[in-house]
Structure formats: C-alpha cells, structure tokens
ChimeraX commands (.cxc) that place a marker at each C-alpha (Angstrom):
marker #1 position 25.67,19.09,-0.91 radius 0.5
marker #1 position 22.26,17.47,-0.69 radius 0.5
marker #1 position 19.15,19.62,-0.45 radius 0.5
marker #1 position 17.11,19.38,2.77 radius 0.5
marker #1 position 13.87,17.42,2.53 radius 0.5
marker #1 position 10.84,19.71,2.14 radius 0.5
marker #1 position 9.64,21.24,5.46 radius 0.5
marker #1 position 12.95,20.35,7.19 radius 0.5
marker #1 position 13.64,24.02,7.97 radius 0.5
marker #1 position 10.36,24.11,9.96 radius 0.5
marker #1 position 11.24,21.19,12.25 radius 0.5
marker #1 position 11.67,22.00,15.92 radius 0.5
marker #1 position 15.24,21.39,17.10 radius 0.5
marker #1 position 14.18,18.78,19.66 radius 0.5
marker #1 position 11.72,16.74,17.56 radius 0.5
marker #1 position 11.63,13.05,18.49 radius 0.5
marker #1 position 8.67,11.95,16.36 radius 0.5
marker #1 position 7.64,13.07,12.91 radius 0.5
marker #1 position 5.62,12.05,9.90 radius 0.5
marker #1 position 6.83,11.82,6.32 radius 0.5
marker #1 position 4.35,11.86,3.46 radius 0.5
marker #1 position 5.13,10.34,0.07 radius 0.5
marker #1 position 3.22,9.68,-3.13 radius 0.5
marker #1 position 0.81,11.75,-5.22 radius 0.5
marker #1 position -1.07,13.25,-2.23 radius 0.5
marker #1 position 2.07,13.95,-0.16 radius 0.5
marker #1 position 1.97,17.74,-0.49 radius 0.5
marker #1 position -1.70,18.06,0.49 radius 0.5
marker #1 position -1.29,15.93,3.61 radius 0.5
marker #1 position 1.99,17.56,4.64 radius 0.5
marker #1 position 0.61,21.08,4.22 radius 0.5
marker #1 position -2.26,20.32,6.61 radius 0.5
marker #1 position 0.09,18.79,9.19 radius 0.5
marker #1 position 2.58,21.67,8.95 radius 0.5
marker #1 position -0.20,24.26,9.38 radius 0.5
marker #1 position -1.19,22.42,12.55 radius 0.5
marker #1 position 2.34,22.93,13.87 radius 0.5
marker #1 position 3.22,19.24,13.79 radius 0.5
marker #1 position 6.65,18.02,12.58 radius 0.5
marker #1 position 6.51,16.76,9.01 radius 0.5
marker #1 position 8.73,16.07,6.00 radius 0.5
marker #1 position 7.89,15.25,2.38 radius 0.5
marker #1 position 9.32,12.89,-0.18 radius 0.5
marker #1 position 8.06,14.59,-3.37 radius 0.5
marker #1 position 6.15,12.27,-5.73 radius 0.5
marker #1 position 8.99,12.05,-8.25 radius 0.5
marker #1 position 11.72,12.42,-5.62 radius 0.5
marker #1 position 14.70,10.19,-4.99 radius 0.5
marker #1 position 15.26,9.71,-1.24 radius 0.5
marker #1 position 19.03,9.48,-1.72 radius 0.5
marker #1 position 19.14,12.99,-3.19 radius 0.5
marker #1 position 17.75,14.62,-0.04 radius 0.5
marker #1 position 19.19,15.36,3.37 radius 0.5
marker #1 position 17.02,13.88,6.16 radius 0.5
marker #1 position 17.47,15.56,9.60 radius 0.5
marker #1 position 16.14,12.61,11.59 radius 0.5
marker #1 position 18.88,11.61,14.05 radius 0.5
marker #1 position 17.29,9.68,16.95 radius 0.5
marker #1 position 13.79,10.21,15.57 radius 0.5
marker #1 position 10.84,7.79,15.37 radius 0.5
marker #1 position 9.13,8.22,12.02 radius 0.5
marker #1 position 5.77,7.35,10.52 radius 0.5
marker #1 position 5.76,7.30,6.72 radius 0.5
marker #1 position 2.32,7.57,5.13 radius 0.5
marker #1 position 2.37,6.76,1.44 radius 0.5
marker #1 position -0.27,7.43,-1.20 radius 0.5
marker #1 position 0.99,5.40,-4.13 radius 0.5
marker #1 position 4.80,5.25,-4.39 radius 0.5
marker #1 position 6.55,2.14,-5.68 radius 0.5
marker #1 position 7.70,-0.24,-2.95 radius 0.5
marker #1 position 11.29,0.16,-4.15 radius 0.5
marker #1 position 11.07,3.92,-3.46 radius 0.5
marker #1 position 9.67,3.30,0.03 radius 0.5
marker #1 position 12.41,0.78,0.77 radius 0.5
marker #1 position 15.05,3.28,-0.42 radius 0.5
marker #1 position 13.43,5.95,1.77 radius 0.5
marker #1 position 13.57,3.67,4.83 radius 0.5
marker #1 position 17.22,2.82,4.20 radius 0.5
marker #1 position 18.13,6.50,3.72 radius 0.5
marker #1 position 16.32,7.42,6.94 radius 0.5
marker #1 position 18.18,4.68,8.83 radius 0.5
marker #1 position 21.48,5.89,7.35 radius 0.5
marker #1 position 20.57,9.40,8.58 radius 0.5
marker #1 position 20.14,8.09,12.13 radius 0.5
marker #1 position 16.40,7.46,12.51 radius 0.5
marker #1 position 15.75,5.01,15.34 radius 0.5
marker #1 position 12.42,3.57,14.18 radius 0.5
marker #1 position 10.44,3.82,10.93 radius 0.5
marker #1 position 6.87,2.62,10.39 radius 0.5
marker #1 position 5.78,2.70,6.73 radius 0.5
marker #1 position 2.08,2.53,5.89 radius 0.5
marker #1 position 1.44,1.80,2.21 radius 0.5
marker #1 position -0.75,0.05,-0.35 radius 0.5
marker #1 position -4.41,-0.92,-0.51 radius 0.5
marker #1 position -5.30,-2.66,1.71 radius 0.5
marker #1 position -2.87,-0.87,4.01 radius 0.5
marker #1 position 0.35,-2.72,4.80 radius 0.5
marker #1 position 2.70,-1.79,7.63 radius 0.5
marker #1 position 6.46,-2.33,7.49 radius 0.5
marker #1 position 8.60,-1.54,10.52 radius 0.5
marker #1 position 12.34,-0.82,10.28 radius 0.5
marker #1 position 14.88,-0.32,13.07 radius 0.5
marker #1 position 18.60,0.28,13.00 radius 0.5
marker #1 position 20.39,-2.75,11.48 radius 0.5
marker #1 position 17.29,-4.86,10.85 radius 0.5
marker #1 position 13.81,-5.15,9.43 radius 0.5
marker #1 position 11.58,-5.97,12.41 radius 0.5
marker #1 position 8.29,-6.79,10.76 radius 0.5
marker #1 position 6.44,-6.59,7.48 radius 0.5
marker #1 position 2.79,-7.52,7.88 radius 0.5
marker link #1:1,2 radius 0.2
marker link #1:2,3 radius 0.2
marker link #1:3,4 radius 0.2
marker link #1:4,5 radius 0.2
marker link #1:5,6 radius 0.2
marker link #1:6,7 radius 0.2
marker link #1:7,8 radius 0.2
marker link #1:8,9 radius 0.2
marker link #1:9,10 radius 0.2
marker link #1:10,11 radius 0.2
marker link #1:11,12 radius 0.2
marker link #1:12,13 radius 0.2
marker link #1:13,14 radius 0.2
marker link #1:14,15 radius 0.2
marker link #1:15,16 radius 0.2
marker link #1:16,17 radius 0.2
marker link #1:17,18 radius 0.2
marker link #1:18,19 radius 0.2
marker link #1:19,20 radius 0.2
marker link #1:20,21 radius 0.2
marker link #1:21,22 radius 0.2
marker link #1:22,23 radius 0.2
marker link #1:23,24 radius 0.2
marker link #1:24,25 radius 0.2
marker link #1:25,26 radius 0.2
marker link #1:26,27 radius 0.2
marker link #1:27,28 radius 0.2
marker link #1:28,29 radius 0.2
marker link #1:29,30 radius 0.2
marker link #1:30,31 radius 0.2
marker link #1:31,32 radius 0.2
marker link #1:32,33 radius 0.2
marker link #1:33,34 radius 0.2
marker link #1:34,35 radius 0.2
marker link #1:35,36 radius 0.2
marker link #1:36,37 radius 0.2
marker link #1:37,38 radius 0.2
marker link #1:38,39 radius 0.2
marker link #1:39,40 radius 0.2
marker link #1:40,41 radius 0.2
marker link #1:41,42 radius 0.2
marker link #1:42,43 radius 0.2
marker link #1:43,44 radius 0.2
marker link #1:44,45 radius 0.2
marker link #1:45,46 radius 0.2
marker link #1:46,47 radius 0.2
marker link #1:47,48 radius 0.2
marker link #1:48,49 radius 0.2
marker link #1:49,50 radius 0.2
marker link #1:50,51 radius 0.2
marker link #1:51,52 radius 0.2
marker link #1:52,53 radius 0.2
marker link #1:53,54 radius 0.2
marker link #1:54,55 radius 0.2
marker link #1:55,56 radius 0.2
marker link #1:56,57 radius 0.2
marker link #1:57,58 radius 0.2
marker link #1:58,59 radius 0.2
marker link #1:59,60 radius 0.2
marker link #1:60,61 radius 0.2
marker link #1:61,62 radius 0.2
marker link #1:62,63 radius 0.2
marker link #1:63,64 radius 0.2
marker link #1:64,65 radius 0.2
marker link #1:65,66 radius 0.2
marker link #1:66,67 radius 0.2
marker link #1:67,68 radius 0.2
marker link #1:68,69 radius 0.2
marker link #1:69,70 radius 0.2
marker link #1:70,71 radius 0.2
marker link #1:71,72 radius 0.2
marker link #1:72,73 radius 0.2
marker link #1:73,74 radius 0.2
marker link #1:74,75 radius 0.2
marker link #1:75,76 radius 0.2
marker link #1:76,77 radius 0.2
marker link #1:77,78 radius 0.2
marker link #1:78,79 radius 0.2
marker link #1:79,80 radius 0.2
marker link #1:80,81 radius 0.2
marker link #1:81,82 radius 0.2
marker link #1:82,83 radius 0.2
marker link #1:83,84 radius 0.2
marker link #1:84,85 radius 0.2
marker link #1:85,86 radius 0.2
marker link #1:86,87 radius 0.2
marker link #1:87,88 radius 0.2
marker link #1:88,89 radius 0.2
marker link #1:89,90 radius 0.2
marker link #1:90,91 radius 0.2
marker link #1:91,92 radius 0.2
marker link #1:92,93 radius 0.2
marker link #1:93,94 radius 0.2
marker link #1:94,95 radius 0.2
marker link #1:95,96 radius 0.2
marker link #1:96,97 radius 0.2
marker link #1:97,98 radius 0.2
marker link #1:98,99 radius 0.2
marker link #1:99,100 radius 0.2
marker link #1:100,101 radius 0.2
marker link #1:101,102 radius 0.2
marker link #1:102,103 radius 0.2
marker link #1:103,104 radius 0.2
marker link #1:104,105 radius 0.2
marker link #1:105,106 radius 0.2
marker link #1:106,107 radius 0.2
marker link #1:107,108 radius 0.2
marker link #1:108,109 radius 0.2
marker link #1:109,110 radius 0.2
view
C-alpha cells in the first residue's frame, strides 16, 4: 500500500483547492501554509510521485516548485490526474513557467 503524501492526514475532508510544494524548499513553504490552516501537500525533494497516495479527488491544485526536474513535475501531474484531480497548475523554473493540466489533456504550457 502506498504511503500518503506528507500533510495528507491534515487535509479537511471537503477540500476543493490545495497547494502542493516540491523541490528543495518544499518543506519550508508547506510548513508555513499548514500552520496557517491552509490545505497543503508535499512532494519531498527526492520523492517519486508514483510512490505516494494523493487524496485529491475532484480537487483543483496549484503546484509550486523550487527546483525539481521537469520530468518529476510531469510525473507528479500525471499521478495527480490519475488520483482524480480536476485541474492542476504547475509553476516552475526561472523565469517562472506555468503549465496547466486537466483530465485527459494538457490545456496550456506557457
């Protein structure tokens, strides 16, 4: 059985929007958000998205990355979609790039 993504046990039952932090600064950012009572999950810096359970059914997600490889972010987006997320916006790179994913398609990568 897959392990829950970090902070998943703290999610409110009826969450519809949440943020996921990834990359080297993921823990610092997620800790601040969790202390504020806002829904958050973490992809640990050396984590494999396919090894975690993502409780995101019907959820719109913002992923804020601080230095993961694009292949890891793409795998994260695909795992979130497979877990039932409805919309995923991934902010990554310098300068910041935004990729938007929906069920069954990639909508935009700007």
